[in-house]
C-alpha positions as CSV (number, residue, x, y, z in Angstrom):
1,M,0.0,0.0,0.0
2,K,1.6,3.3,-1.1
3,L,1.3,6.6,0.7
4,S,-0.5,9.4,-1.1
5,F,-1.0,13.1,-0.5
6,A,-4.0,15.2,-1.8
7,N,-3.0,18.2,-3.9
8,F,-4.3,21.6,-3.0
9,P,-3.7,24.9,-4.8
10,I,-0.2,26.4,-4.2
11,E,1.1,29.6,-5.7
12,Y,2.7,28.3,-8.8
13,T,1.3,28.8,-12.3
14,D,2.2,27.6,-15.8
15,E,1.2,28.9,-19.3
16,L,-2.4,27.7,-18.9
17,G,-2.8,29.1,-15.4
18,N,-2.4,25.8,-13.7
19,D,-0.8,25.7,-10.3
20,E,-0.3,21.9,-10.3
21,L,3.4,21.5,-11.2
22,G,4.8,23.4,-8.3
23,G,2.5,21.7,-5.9
24,L,3.2,18.3,-7.3
25,K,6.9,19.0,-7.0
26,V,6.5,19.9,-3.3
27,I,4.6,16.7,-2.7
28,R,7.2,14.6,-4.5
29,E,10.0,16.3,-2.6
30,C,8.3,15.1,0.6
31,G,8.6,11.5,-0.6
32,F,5.2,10.9,-2.0
33,T,4.8,9.3,-5.4
34,C,1.0,9.3,-5.5
35,T,-1.5,12.1,-5.3
36,D,-5.3,12.4,-5.0
37,F,-5.9,15.1,-7.6
38,N,-8.4,17.8,-6.8
39,I,-10.3,18.7,-10.0
40,T,-11.6,22.3,-10.1
41,Q,-14.1,23.9,-12.5
42,A,-11.2,25.5,-14.2
43,H,-9.7,22.1,-15.1
44,I,-12.9,21.1,-16.9
45,G,-13.6,24.3,-18.8
46,E,-13.1,24.9,-22.5
47,D,-9.4,24.1,-22.4
48,M,-10.0,20.8,-20.5
49,V,-8.1,18.6,-23.0
50,A,-5.1,20.8,-22.9
51,R,-5.1,21.0,-19.1
52,A,-5.5,17.3,-18.8
53,E,-2.7,16.5,-21.2
54,L,-0.5,19.0,-19.4
55,L,-1.2,17.4,-16.0
56,K,-0.4,14.0,-17.5
57,A,3.0,15.3,-18.6
58,E,3.6,17.0,-15.2
59,L,2.9,13.9,-13.3
60,L,5.3,12.0,-15.5
61,E,7.9,14.7,-15.0
62,C,7.5,14.5,-11.3
63,G,7.7,10.7,-11.3
64,M,4.2,10.5,-9.8
65,T,0.8,8.9,-10.4
66,A,-2.7,10.0,-9.5
67,P,-4.6,6.8,-8.5
68,Q,-7.7,8.9,-7.6
69,A,-9.3,12.3,-8.1
70,H,-12.0,14.3,-6.6
71,A,-14.6,16.0,-8.8
72,P,-15.8,19.5,-8.0
73,I,-18.5,19.5,-5.3
74,T,-21.8,20.7,-6.8
75,N,-25.2,19.6,-5.5
76,P,-27.0,18.0,-8.5
77,F,-30.4,18.7,-7.0
78,D,-29.8,22.5,-6.6
79,P,-32.1,24.0,-9.3
80,E,-29.6,26.9,-9.7
81,K,-26.7,24.5,-10.5
82,T,-27.8,23.5,-14.0
83,D,-24.2,22.5,-14.9
84,A,-23.8,19.9,-12.2
85,I,-24.3,16.8,-14.3
86,P,-22.1,18.1,-17.2
87,S,-19.4,19.0,-14.7
88,Y,-19.3,15.5,-13.4
89,E,-19.3,14.0,-16.8
90,R,-16.4,16.2,-17.8
91,S,-14.6,15.3,-14.7
92,L,-14.7,11.6,-15.7
93,R,-13.4,12.6,-19.2
94,F,-10.6,14.6,-17.6
95,C,-9.6,11.6,-15.6
96,Q,-9.6,9.4,-18.7
97,I,-7.2,11.7,-20.5
98,V,-4.8,12.0,-17.5
99,G,-5.0,8.3,-16.8
100,I,-6.7,8.6,-13.3
101,P,-8.7,5.4,-12.8
102,T,-11.1,6.5,-10.0
103,C,-13.0,9.7,-9.2
104,V,-14.9,10.7,-6.1
105,I,-18.3,12.2,-6.8
106,H,-20.3,13.4,-3.9
107,A,-24.0,12.6,-3.4
108,G,-26.4,15.5,-3.3
109,S,-29.3,16.3,-1.0
110,I,-32.6,18.2,-1.0
111,K,-33.4,20.1,2.2
112,G,-35.8,18.0,4.3
113,N,-35.4,14.8,2.3
114,T,-36.0,11.6,4.1
115,R,-33.4,8.8,4.1
116,E,-35.3,6.9,1.5
117,E,-35.8,9.9,-0.7
118,Y,-32.1,10.7,-0.4
119,Y,-31.3,7.2,-1.6
120,E,-33.8,7.1,-4.5
121,N,-32.7,10.6,-5.7
122,N,-29.0,9.7,-5.6
123,V,-29.3,6.3,-7.1
124,A,-31.0,7.9,-10.1
125,F,-28.3,10.7,-10.2
126,Y,-25.4,8.2,-10.1
127,R,-27.0,5.9,-12.6
128,S,-27.3,8.9,-15.0
129,L,-23.5,9.0,-15.0
130,I,-23.1,5.3,-16.0
131,P,-22.9,5.9,-19.8
132,V,-19.9,8.3,-19.4
133,A,-18.3,6.0,-16.8
134,E,-18.6,3.1,-19.2
135,E,-17.3,5.2,-22.1
136,T,-14.2,6.4,-20.1
137,G,-13.7,3.3,-17.9
138,V,-13.3,5.6,-14.8
139,M,-14.7,4.2,-11.6
140,I,-17.0,6.5,-9.6
141,L,-16.4,6.5,-5.9
142,V,-19.1,7.3,-3.3
143,E,-17.8,9.1,-0.2
144,N,-19.3,9.1,3.2
145,I,-20.9,12.5,4.1
146,G,-23.4,13.8,6.6
147,H,-24.1,13.7,10.3
148,A,-27.1,13.8,12.6
149,G,-29.1,16.9,11.9
150,D,-28.3,17.5,8.2
151,D,-29.9,16.2,5.0
152,N,-27.1,13.7,4.0
153,F,-27.4,10.0,4.9
154,L,-24.0,8.5,4.0
155,R,-22.8,8.4,7.6
156,T,-21.7,4.8,8.1
157,G,-20.0,2.2,6.1
158,A,-23.3,0.3,5.9
159,D,-24.9,3.5,4.4
160,V,-22.2,3.8,1.7
161,R,-22.3,0.1,0.9
162,E,-26.1,0.3,0.6
163,M,-25.9,3.2,-1.9
164,I,-23.4,1.2,-4.0
165,D,-25.4,-2.0,-3.8
166,R,-28.5,-0.1,-4.9
167,I,-26.7,1.5,-7.9
168,D,-25.6,-2.1,-8.8
169,H,-22.9,-1.4,-11.3
170,P,-19.2,-2.6,-11.4
171,L,-17.9,0.9,-12.0
172,F,-19.0,2.1,-8.6
173,G,-16.9,1.8,-5.4
174,A,-16.4,3.5,-2.1
175,C,-14.0,6.2,-0.7
176,W,-13.9,6.3,3.1
177,D,-13.2,9.6,4.7
178,T,-11.9,9.0,8.2
179,G,-12.6,12.6,9.4
180,H,-16.2,12.5,8.2
181,G,-16.7,9.1,9.8
182,N,-15.1,10.3,13.1
183,L,-17.8,13.0,13.4
184,N,-20.3,10.2,13.6
185,K,-18.5,8.2,16.2
186,Q,-18.1,5.2,13.8
187,N,-16.5,1.9,14.7
188,L,-13.8,2.2,12.1
189,Y,-12.9,-1.5,12.0
190,E,-16.5,-2.6,11.4
191,T,-16.8,0.2,8.8
192,I,-13.9,-1.0,6.8
193,I,-15.0,-4.7,7.0
194,T,-18.5,-3.7,5.8
195,L,-17.2,-1.8,2.8
196,G,-14.9,-4.8,2.0
197,D,-14.1,-5.2,-1.7
198,K,-16.0,-2.0,-2.5
199,L,-13.4,0.2,-0.8
200,M,-11.1,1.7,-3.4
201,A,-9.8,4.9,-1.9
202,L,-9.2,6.7,1.4
203,H,-9.3,10.3,2.6
204,V,-7.2,10.1,5.8
205,H,-7.4,13.1,8.2
206,D,-8.1,13.7,11.8
207,N,-10.5,15.8,14.0
208,C,-11.8,16.0,17.5
209,A,-14.9,13.9,16.8
210,Y,-18.1,14.9,18.5
211,F,-18.2,17.0,21.7
212,E,-21.2,18.5,23.3
213,P,-21.5,22.2,22.4
214,S,-21.2,23.2,26.0
215,Y,-17.9,21.4,26.3
216,R,-16.0,22.3,23.1
217,H,-16.9,23.4,19.6
218,H,-18.1,20.3,17.9
219,R,-18.4,18.5,14.6
220,I,-15.6,20.5,12.9
221,D,-14.3,18.9,9.7
222,M,-10.8,19.9,10.5
223,H,-8.7,17.9,8.0
224,T,-5.7,17.9,10.3
225,T,-2.8,15.5,10.0
226,P,-3.2,12.4,12.2
227,F,-2.5,13.1,15.9
228,A,-2.2,16.8,15.3
229,T,-3.9,17.8,18.5
230,Q,-4.4,16.2,21.9
231,Y,-8.1,15.8,21.1
232,A,-7.6,14.1,17.7
233,S,-9.4,10.8,18.0
234,V,-9.5,8.7,14.7
235,N,-8.6,5.2,15.6
236,Y,-5.7,4.3,13.2
237,D,-5.2,0.9,14.8
238,A,-8.7,0.0,13.8
239,L,-8.3,1.5,10.4
240,L,-5.1,-0.3,9.5
241,Q,-6.3,-3.7,10.9
242,G,-9.4,-3.4,8.8
243,L,-7.4,-2.5,5.7
244,V,-5.2,-5.6,6.2
245,D,-8.2,-7.9,6.8
246,I,-10.0,-6.9,3.6
247,G,-6.8,-6.9,1.5
248,Y,-7.2,-3.2,0.6
249,K,-5.4,-2.4,-2.7
250,G,-5.7,1.4,-2.8
251,T,-3.4,4.1,-1.5
252,F,-3.2,5.4,2.1
253,N,-4.1,8.9,1.0
254,F,-3.7,12.0,3.3
255,E,-6.4,14.7,2.7
256,V,-4.9,17.2,5.1
């Protein structure tokens, strides 16, 4: 299992306005050969093909690969976001050109939707992407999001597995986000075992889990490095044992 580090914008630019190369070089200099590539709306604009080809060359120059990517986060059920579906389709095509085999695409929500409505809506949304997934060969990864009190219901490993099973297509898998799961007090070992062969990627980062508001500010998606504060509480022993027991083949990717 290789270590990976998610790229985030750094103040470097090339002739197309990309800032990837400088950031990738920094990641590579730190010893990482893999990255989780963060796709922005700029990457999938009119010059998408040129940007994708340039990124492919930059990864090669740095001696790196991008086993996974993250599509821009746009709620497909927001009536004002009419470009949501096209942006996800273009993200898959971007990945195909670069040679990125998997892409995280977040589920969407409608305020006040029930759990069943949430699943029905998102299964239809994800299935609408199947033609482009099949055309490109890029696997779509469903990530755990949501916590008690909001309108997203992908809070547990069982929730994510259920979404994937309902979609019922071989080009769908799971990305487990340790920080998001920690906000829901998940048993991390059971989560990984439940996801099993569907688990294709990780977003590894830490936070302080859930505290009562009267004690300390709670449910902050902090994205800190593991063990960064005395209150950090992701159980990495449970995570690693679960990954070993399912024979996980993806990278150990830091999203910090």
